[in-house]
C-alpha positions as CSV (number, residue, x, y, z in Angstrom):
1,X,-1.4,5.0,-15.4
2,X,1.2,5.1,-18.2
3,X,3.7,3.1,-16.1
4,X,1.2,0.3,-15.5
5,X,0.8,0.1,-19.2
6,X,4.5,-0.1,-20.1
7,X,6.2,-1.7,-17.1
8,X,9.9,-1.3,-16.2
9,X,12.8,-1.9,-18.6
10,X,14.5,-5.2,-19.0
11,X,17.7,-3.8,-17.7
12,X,16.2,-3.1,-14.3
13,X,14.7,-6.6,-14.3
14,X,18.0,-8.3,-15.0
15,X,19.7,-6.4,-12.2
16,X,16.9,-6.7,-9.6
17,X,14.9,-9.8,-10.0
18,X,17.3,-11.9,-8.0
19,X,17.3,-9.5,-5.0
20,X,13.5,-9.3,-4.8
21,X,13.1,-13.0,-5.3
22,X,15.3,-13.6,-2.3
23,X,13.1,-11.4,-0.2
24,X,10.0,-13.3,-1.2
25,X,11.6,-16.6,0.0
26,X,11.1,-15.2,3.5
27,X,7.7,-16.3,4.8
28,X,7.5,-13.2,7.0
29,X,7.5,-10.9,3.9
30,X,5.2,-10.2,1.0
31,X,6.1,-7.7,-1.7
32,X,3.7,-5.3,-3.3
33,X,3.9,-3.1,-6.4
34,X,2.4,0.3,-5.8
35,X,1.2,2.5,-8.6
36,X,0.4,6.0,-7.3
37,X,-1.5,8.7,-9.1
38,X,-1.3,12.2,-7.6
39,X,-4.6,13.5,-8.8
40,X,-5.4,17.2,-9.4
41,X,-8.0,18.4,-6.9
42,X,-10.2,19.7,-9.7
43,X,-10.0,16.3,-11.4
44,X,-10.9,13.9,-8.6
45,X,-14.5,13.3,-9.7
46,X,-13.4,12.7,-13.3
47,X,-10.6,10.4,-12.2
48,X,-12.8,8.2,-10.0
49,X,-15.4,8.0,-12.7
50,X,-12.9,6.8,-15.2
51,X,-11.3,4.3,-12.8
52,X,-14.7,2.8,-12.1
53,X,-15.2,2.5,-15.9
54,X,-11.8,0.7,-16.0
55,X,-12.9,-1.6,-13.2
56,X,-16.2,-2.4,-15.0
57,X,-14.3,-3.4,-18.1
58,X,-11.8,-5.5,-16.1
59,X,-14.8,-7.4,-14.6
60,X,-16.7,-7.6,-17.9
61,X,-13.8,-9.3,-19.6
62,X,-12.5,-11.1,-16.5
63,X,-8.9,-10.0,-17.0
64,X,-6.6,-12.4,-15.3
65,X,-3.4,-10.4,-15.4
66,X,-4.3,-7.8,-12.8
67,X,-5.2,-8.1,-9.1
68,X,-5.3,-4.9,-7.1
69,X,-6.8,-3.2,-4.1
70,X,-7.0,0.6,-4.1
71,X,-6.8,3.3,-1.4
72,X,-6.8,7.0,-1.6
73,X,-5.4,9.5,0.9
74,X,-6.8,12.8,2.0
75,X,-4.2,14.7,-0.2
76,X,-5.7,13.1,-3.3
77,X,-3.2,10.3,-3.9
78,X,-4.6,7.1,-5.3
79,X,-2.6,3.9,-4.7
80,X,-3.1,0.7,-6.7
81,X,-1.6,-2.1,-4.7
82,X,-0.8,-5.4,-6.3
83,X,1.0,-8.4,-4.8
84,X,4.1,-9.6,-6.7
85,X,6.4,-12.6,-6.4
86,X,9.4,-10.9,-8.0
87,X,10.3,-7.9,-10.2
88,X,9.5,-9.8,-13.4
89,X,5.8,-9.5,-12.4
90,X,6.0,-5.7,-13.0
91,X,7.0,-6.2,-16.7
92,X,4.1,-8.4,-17.6
93,X,1.7,-6.8,-20.2
94,X,-1.2,-6.6,-17.7
95,X,-3.5,-4.6,-20.1
96,X,-2.7,-6.5,-23.3
97,X,-5.8,-8.7,-23.1
98,X,-8.0,-5.8,-22.0
99,X,-6.9,-3.8,-25.0
100,X,-7.8,-6.7,-27.3
101,X,-11.2,-7.1,-25.7
102,X,-12.1,-3.4,-25.6
103,X,-10.5,-2.5,-28.9
104,X,-7.5,-0.3,-29.2
105,X,-9.5,2.9,-29.8
106,X,-11.7,2.6,-26.8
107,X,-8.8,1.4,-24.6
108,X,-6.6,4.4,-25.6
109,X,-9.5,6.8,-25.1
110,X,-10.1,5.6,-21.5
111,X,-6.4,5.9,-20.5
112,X,-5.9,9.2,-22.3
113,X,-8.8,10.7,-20.3
114,X,-7.3,9.3,-17.1
115,X,-3.9,10.7,-17.9
116,X,-5.5,14.2,-18.0
117,X,-6.4,13.9,-14.3
118,X,-2.8,14.1,-12.9
119,X,0.7,15.4,-13.7
120,X,2.5,13.1,-11.3
121,X,2.5,9.3,-11.2
122,X,5.1,6.9,-9.6
123,X,5.8,3.3,-9.1
124,X,7.6,1.6,-6.2
125,X,7.8,-1.5,-4.1
126,X,7.0,-2.0,-0.5
127,X,7.3,-5.2,1.6
128,X,4.8,-6.3,4.3
129,X,6.7,-7.3,7.4
130,X,4.6,-9.9,9.0
131,X,6.8,-10.3,12.1
132,X,6.5,-6.6,13.0
133,X,2.8,-6.4,12.1
134,X,0.3,-7.0,14.9
135,X,-2.8,-8.9,13.7
136,X,-3.2,-11.9,16.0
137,X,-6.3,-13.1,14.3
138,X,-4.6,-13.3,10.9
139,X,-3.1,-10.7,8.6
140,X,-5.4,-9.1,6.0
141,X,-5.1,-5.8,4.2
142,X,-8.9,-5.4,4.0
143,X,-10.6,-6.1,7.4
144,X,-14.3,-6.4,6.8
145,X,-16.3,-3.3,7.4
146,X,-13.1,-1.2,8.2
147,X,-12.3,0.9,5.1
148,X,-11.0,3.9,7.1
149,X,-7.2,4.1,7.2
150,X,-4.4,5.9,9.1
151,X,-1.0,5.6,7.4
152,X,2.0,6.4,9.6
153,X,5.3,6.9,7.9
154,X,8.4,6.5,10.1
155,X,11.4,7.8,8.0
156,X,14.8,6.4,9.0
157,X,18.4,6.5,8.0
158,X,20.8,3.6,7.2
159,X,22.7,4.5,10.4
160,X,19.7,4.0,12.7
161,X,17.7,1.3,11.0
162,X,18.8,-1.3,13.5
163,X,17.7,0.8,16.5
164,X,14.4,1.7,14.9
165,X,13.6,-2.0,14.1
166,X,14.3,-2.8,17.8
167,X,11.9,-0.1,18.8
168,X,9.3,-1.5,16.4
169,X,9.8,-5.0,17.8
170,X,9.4,-3.8,21.4
171,X,6.1,-2.1,20.5
172,X,4.8,-5.2,18.8
173,X,5.7,-7.3,21.8
174,X,4.0,-4.8,24.1
175,X,0.7,-4.9,22.1
176,X,0.8,-8.7,22.1
177,X,1.5,-9.0,25.8
178,X,-1.4,-6.8,26.7
179,X,-3.8,-8.3,24.1
180,X,-4.4,-5.0,22.4
181,X,-7.4,-4.7,20.0
182,X,-5.7,-2.0,17.9
183,X,-4.3,-4.0,15.0
184,X,-1.8,-2.8,12.4
185,X,0.3,-3.9,9.5
186,X,3.9,-2.8,9.0
187,X,5.5,-2.2,5.5
188,X,9.1,-1.5,4.7
189,X,10.2,0.7,1.8
190,X,11.8,-1.0,-1.2
191,X,12.9,-0.4,-4.8
192,X,11.7,2.9,-6.2
193,X,11.2,4.7,-2.9
194,X,13.2,7.9,-2.2
195,X,14.7,7.2,1.3
196,X,13.9,4.5,3.8
197,X,10.9,4.2,5.9
198,X,8.4,1.9,7.8
199,X,4.8,2.5,7.0
200,X,2.2,1.4,9.6
201,X,-1.4,1.0,8.4
202,X,-4.3,1.0,10.9
203,X,-7.9,0.1,9.9
204,X,-11.1,1.3,11.4
205,X,-14.8,1.8,10.5
206,X,-14.4,5.6,10.5
207,X,-12.5,8.4,12.2
208,X,-14.6,8.1,15.4
209,X,-14.0,4.4,15.6
210,X,-10.3,4.9,15.1
211,X,-10.2,7.5,17.9
212,X,-12.1,5.1,20.2
213,X,-9.6,2.3,19.5
214,X,-6.7,4.6,20.2
215,X,-8.2,5.8,23.5
216,X,-8.9,2.2,24.6
217,X,-5.4,1.1,23.5
218,X,-3.7,3.9,25.4
219,X,-5.6,2.9,28.6
220,X,-4.8,-0.7,28.2
221,X,-1.0,-0.3,27.6
222,X,-0.5,2.1,30.4
223,X,2.7,4.1,31.0
224,X,4.9,1.7,29.1
225,X,3.3,2.7,25.8
226,X,4.3,6.4,25.6
227,X,7.8,5.6,26.8
228,X,8.3,3.1,23.9
229,X,6.6,5.3,21.4
230,X,8.6,8.4,22.3
231,X,11.8,6.4,22.1
232,X,10.8,5.3,18.6
233,X,10.0,8.9,17.6
234,X,13.4,10.1,18.9
235,X,15.2,7.9,16.5
236,X,13.3,9.0,13.4
237,X,14.5,11.2,10.6
238,X,10.9,12.4,9.8
239,X,7.4,11.4,10.8
240,X,4.3,11.8,8.7
241,X,0.7,10.6,9.1
242,X,-2.2,10.6,6.5
243,X,-5.8,9.6,6.7
244,X,-7.4,7.7,3.9
245,X,-9.9,5.0,2.9
246,X,-10.0,1.8,1.0
247,X,-11.9,1.9,-2.3
248,X,-13.5,-1.5,-2.9
249,X,-15.5,0.2,-5.7
250,X,-12.3,0.7,-7.7
251,X,-10.5,-2.6,-6.7
252,X,-10.3,-5.6,-8.9
253,X,-9.7,-9.3,-8.5
254,X,-10.3,-11.7,-11.4
255,X,-12.7,-14.6,-11.2
256,X,-11.2,-18.0,-11.7
C-alpha cells in the first residue's frame, strides 16, 4: 500500500481539487478513493494475515485518519474504499499517527511484508450516483448479512455516454415502478481510471441468494426488462462482471 502511505503530489491537488469539490456539492453524488492491490495468488493468505494485523493496530491505537471498507474479487484484487470530500483528502498523511504509535521499525516491517504480496497496486476515484442507484429503503454500501457481491462494469465512450445514461435511468425507473427487491448501487468512473465506465454493485447473502433474487426479479419485471437491458448492452464498449465479497474482518472505522 505504498500509495496510501505517500498520497498524490501537490501538483495534482492544485489542478484537481476544485473539480472534485464541485462534484461533491451535488447531493446525489459521493466520491470514494479506491486503493487496489492486485495480490499474487500464492500470497493471498499472507496478504490477508498482514492486513488483519494492520486492522488490529488501527483499532488498538484508534487511528482517526482512516475510514475504509474492504472488498476482494474472485481474481484476487483487494479494494480499500474510503469516502472523500475532495482530492485534498488523498494527500493527508493517514498513517503518520499509526507509525508514531507502533514505532517506525514495526510499522515499516508490516508494510514491507505487505508489499511483497503484490507487484501491482493502483489508486483511483469513483463516484456513487445516488439518482441512478436503486435502494428505496436507503442507500448503504454494506447491507447487513449480505457480504456477497456482483460487480458489473459497463464500459462506455464519450460519444455514447448520454445514451447509456438514458438506458440506466430507464432501468432504474422500471425497477422502481415494479417495486423490485433486487437493489443495487451505481458508481461512475473518475480520476485515475483508464477509460469511462459505470459500475453496478449488487449485494446478496451468497451466490445462491443472488441467483434467487435475479430469478424473482426477472419474473417480476416481465418482457420489458430484457428489452431495456439488451438496449443498454448494445450501447456498451465492453461489459465485465466479477464476483466478490465484503471483508468486514479487514475494514476499519475509528471510534469517536
